[in-house]
Structures are given as C-alpha cells and as structure tokens.
N, C-alpha and C positions, 0 to 999 in steps of 0.2 A: 329656519333661514340659514342657520350656521351649517345644517347638513348639507343643502344645495351649494354653498361656497365650497365646503371640502370636496364635494364631487366634481364641480367644475374645474377646481386647481388639479385634482387627480388627472382629470382628461386632459388638461393642458400639459402637463407633465409627459403623460403617454404620447401626446402628440409629437411633442419635442423628441422624445426618445426615437419614436418611430421614424421621424424625418432623418436625424441622424444615423440611425441604422441603414437606411436605404441609400444614404449617401456612401456610406463605408462599404457596403456590399456590392460593390462594382464586380464586373465580370473577372474571374481567375485569368491572369495572363501568364501562359508557361514561358519560362526562361529557355531561350533559345542560342545557339552560338553560331555566328558567321566566321567559318575559318578559311583562312588564306595565308600566303606567305606576305611579308613586308613589302614585297615589290607592288602589290596590289594598289598601295597608297600613290605611287608615282609613275606606274606602267600600265598601259592597256592591257585589258584581259585579266585573267584571275588563274592562278595556279596554286593548287593545294599541295602542300609540302608532304600530306599525309594520304596513304591510299585508303579506299573507302573500307578496306579489311582492317585498317588500323584503329586504335584509339588514344586518345590521350586522358591524362589526369588534371582536373580542376579543383582548386581550393577556393571556397567563397566565404568572404568574411563580411558577416551582416551586422552594420550599424544601426540597430532599430530604433525608432523613435522612443525617446525616452529612457533608454538604455545606454549607459556610458561605454559598458565593456564590451568589446569585439565578441561574436558568437561566430563558430563554425556552422555556417548555414548548410553546408553539404556534409557536415561532420567532420571528425577530426583527421580521417584519412582522405578527405577528398572525395571527389565522384567520378566516376568513368564516363567519359563523354564520348559517343559514339557517332558514324555518319548516320543520317535519317534514310538517305537512298543513294542510289547511283546516278540518278539523274542530274541531282545537283549537289556536287562533291563539296560544296562549302556550307552546307546546310547540316549541323550537328546538334545533338541533344544529350542529356544526361540519361543514364539507364532508365531511370523513372522519373516521371513529371515533378518539377519544382516550379513554384509561382512566384511571381514578384512580390514583394511586401507592399502593403497599400497605404501605409503611414507616409505622410508628405515629406517628413523629416527622416524617413529610412532610405538607406542605400546600400548596395554590395559592392565590394572590391574582388574582381578575379584574377587569380595566379593561376596559369595554366602551363603544363610541361608534358614533354614526351620522352621516354628513355626506353632502350631497348634491353638495358641493364637495370641495376639497382638505380633507384631515383634519388632525389636529392634527400639529405638528413635534416635539412631545414628548410620550413617553407613558412614564411610569414608575409606579410603585406610589405615590408620593407627588405626582405632578405631571402635569397635563394643560395643554398651552399650544397656542393657534392663534396663528400669525403674523398680522400685518395682513392684513386681507382686507376686499374691498368685499362688503356683503350685497346679494344679488339678490332679485328678485321671489318666486321658488320656493325660496329658500334653506331649507335644515332642518338643524340642527344638534343633536343630541341626545346625552347622556352619561348613564350609568347609576350609580347609588350602587354604590362599589366594594364586591365582595364579599372579605372579607379572610378567610384562614386556613381554607379550606373543604377537608376532606378526602373528601368525599361528597356525593351529590346530595342537596338538602335537602327537608325536606317541605314542600309548599307552605302546607300549614295554618298554618305560622308567619306567613304573611303574610294570612290570612284570605280565601285563595281556595277556591274550590268544587272547583277540578280535583284529580284525583288524580295529575296529573303531577308527578315530581319533578324537580328540577334546581338549578341555580346561580340563586338570585334575582337577577333582572337588571331594575332599577327605573328606568324611564328619565324623564328629565326635558328639556325644550327649553332649549336655550343662547339662544334668541333670544325675541324678544317679536312678537307679531301684531296687526295692527289692520285694522279693517274700517269704512268709511263707508257710512251708508245715510240715506236721505231718505223723507220722506212729507208729504203736505198734510192739514191738518184736513178740508178739504173741497175738491172740486173742481166742485161745482155746487150752488146752492139754488134758491130760488123766483124770484130776481130775476137771477141771473146764472150764467154758467159760466167756469170759469179754464182757463188753459193755463200750467203752470208750468215752467221750466226752470232748471237750475243749470249756470251757465257758468263758463269761467275757473276752474276749481277747481285749487287749488294748496297742498298741504302743504309749507311750507317750512323753511328753515333746520334741516334734520334732519341728523344725521351718519350716514354710512352706510358708515363704514370704521373698524375697531378691532381690538383684539388681545384676547384672552381668556386669563386663566391662572387655573387652579385647582388647590387643592392638598388633600391628603388625610393622613389620620395611622393608623398601625397601632393598632387598640384592644386588641391581644393577647388577642383572643378571635375565635371565629367569628361573624362578623356583616356585616350592610352598613353602610357609613358615607359619609353625603352628602359631595359634593365643596363647597368653599367658594371664593368668588372672584368676579369681575365682570369685564365688558368695560370697556376703557378706549378711548373713542372718541378718533379725530383729528380735533381740533378745528380744523384747517386744511383740512377738507374738508366743505363744505356742499351738502348733496343736496336734492332735492324729488321730489315725487311729483306727477304732473298726470293725474288722470283725465279721461275724454272727457267732453263736456257730456253732460248727463243730462235727458231730460224725464220728469216725476214722474206716475206713474200710481196710487200707492197712497195711501190715506186712513187707514190705521192703521200704528201702529208694527209689528204682528204681521206685514205685510204690505208692510214698507217696502222700496223700490227701492234696490238695490245700486250705490252710485256707486264704491266702490273694494273689489273683492273681498279676501278673506283676504290679507294682504301681510306678509311677513317684515321685520322691522325690527331694527336694532340696539338693544339696551337702552341708554338714555341719559337724560340729564337733559332735561326739556323747556323748560328756561330759552331764550327765544327763538323757539320753535317756534311758528308759527301756521298756522291754516287759513283761507285766503282764498278767496272766492268771489263769484260775482254770481247773484242772482235775477232772472229775467224772468219778470214776472207780466202775463198778457195777459188783461184783463177784458172778457167781452162780455155787455152787458146785454141781457136778453132783450126789452125795451122798443126797444131801438136795436142790434138784431144786426148792422148794417152799419157800424157805428163802435165797433170796440173800442179799449180804453184800455190802453198798455202802460207798465208802472213796470220800472226797472231798479235794482235795490237792491245797493249793494256792501256786504260784510261782511267783516271780519277778525277772527278769534277767536284769542287767544293761550291755548294749550292748558292751562297749568298755572293760568291765572287765570280759566278757564271756569267760570260759577256752577254751583255743584253737584258740581263734580269734584274730587275730593280727593286727587289724586297729582300729583306734581311730575317723574314720570319715567315711562318703560316698561321695566318689570322683566322679567328673564326668565321665561321659562315663563307668560306671563301675556297674555292676549287682551284687547285692547280695542276697544269698538265706539262709534262716534260717529254720532249721528242729528241731521240737520238737518231741523227741524219747521217748516213754513211753513203760516200762516194767512193766505191771499189776501184775505180780506175786510178785514183790518185792515193787511195788507202786513207782519205780525210774522213776523221770522224768528228761531226758538229754537234753541239748540244744547242738545242733550240727550246727554251723554255716559254711557257705562255702561262697566262692567269685568266681564269674566269672570275670576273667581278662578283659574281654571287653563285651560289652554290645552287644548281637548277637540278632538281631530283630526275635523273634519268637522262640529263642533257650535257652538252658541251659548252658551247658558247665560249670558246677562248679568244681572247684577245691578244694578239701576238706582238711582242715588242720588237 
C-alpha cells in the first residue's frame, strides 16, 4: 500500500513540474528596435536620423528576477544595432538575435547612442559621458532617450507612428549644433549697371571646438522613455575658427542663396565673443561706360549674439542655425539675416526667420 502512495505522490510532483515547465516555455520573442527621431512623438510622419547604411550602439542592462545585480545583457561593450531593411527605415535589430527574458519580474533598460568618432567613455543606466574631444567638420553624435523597464517590444502607436513594427522605442537627439552660411544679392543687373559680387576672407572666429559632455538620467520606476539632461562644457583655452573659401555670388533670392559654408557640426557653446568677419568686393560696370568698372571693397565684422534680429546667445544641442549675408550692390549695403531651424533635420533646412 505504501508503495502505491509513493508512486502516486511522484506522479503528482511530475504533473506539477510539467505544468510549470509548459507555462515558462512560452515562445521566444526577439528584441527589436523602433528607431525615429524625437519629433515622432509630437509631429506627423516619421523621420529617421540614421541612414539605412548606418548603425548605432546599444547597451542593455538586465535586471533579472531574483538577481539584484545589474547584468550587461548585450555584453560589456554593448551591441551593434543595424537596419533590418530599406523599406521600413524605423525597424532595426541587433547583429544577432537576442530574446526577451520570461520572468515576470525581469526587465531591461536600454541606452543607445551613435558617434562618428570615439564614443562615450562612460555608459551606465544613469550616466553618459564623453571625454574632451575636438569636433570635426563631419562629426555627428546622437543619443536616444533611455528606454526604462521594458519587458517586451513596444507598440509603436504609443509614439504616434503609422508603422506596425514593434520594438524598443529609440528616439534620437543630436548632441551637437549645426550651422550653415549662405549669401545672395538683391540684384546683379538693372537698366543702368551690372554687378559682380564676391565674398572674400570669410572667417567665423573665436569659437570653441573642444569640450566634454556629461548627461544624466533617472529611473522613473515605470516602463517609459526618459530624456537625458546635461550639456557640453567648452574648453575656453582653445579658440578655433572656420574659414570658407572666397565665394562669387550668383543668387538673387534667399530661396536660391549660394552656400558659403555647408552644414557644419559645431560644439554647443556661448556665442560671447564669436564674430563673423568677411569682405565684400563689388565690381560695378555701368552700361554707359563698360570699359571702366568701379570696384568697392567693404569690410564687415558681425558679433553673432548682437546681430540685429537674432535672439539667441548660444548654439544649442540639436539645433541648426542658418546665417544669410544679403548684399544690395546698388547701395553697397550689406545686411546680416540670421535664421534658426528649431530642429536639426538631417539633409533639410526648415529655417524660421526672425
């Protein structure tokens, strides 16, 4: 009789173990990423700040059920995240599959960034730090809002996107500022004269091009994305300058303005002491006296924070600034017409003129 009781008890234990095992062995779900810039939360459409050929780095911090210490889920060096295909530019994945943990109390925090140069020196759940570095012409540094306490791919409808792709919301911001300088003339010809106009000796001077960046984040104790806070600290002992080549002006409208300095990455900084210096050479040929042109050389120096109509005293992160040099050759008047793009749109302009 005791023998049968032992067999029955063993069968009951096996049954319970089998039931528990079947519950745990749910289908593996691969971790994916839904990549867009931060405007996707508030504006229609979806714009990826990364080309399909680019990639970014993600560090994933696993808080596993029953384990108090944080683990590097993607490894100590993080994981390279690449675009899945060109038809859906927002759908990205690690270089090889990773799967969501199945424990009810387990979750992962995701810290993602992109850097064309040396990446951050410190990457934790609460700190992103870049050591002192000199910003080059084509540098691009981005960081995504941290995705806290995620247990599964997120429905993208949460962020107002049309895509049906689900993944970790990865919402990038530019860490640098960007500037562009353009020029145009009010006219190059009228009934009395023609003009040849050139910008010469153009210099954007006393700018800082070296600095450190420290960002912080905090656990919201809920599943959501949280923006980083912090800013660059410029090395004030290093003065840099930008010197575009001389430019002959061919445009007569702002819409078709000639580019003097193409999109240039710059360190976010105070504009105190920053000046734009240039010379304007205006050659006037009167139609009644075509063999005797008149040449005027005008020297200009514009203090950027004091420029009329420009209401900013700094270059801020994730902002693009456009500066227009407008020239009236008939009166030798040189006007400075700055504009600011509220968001740095990759490959776009979208200036708002004050």
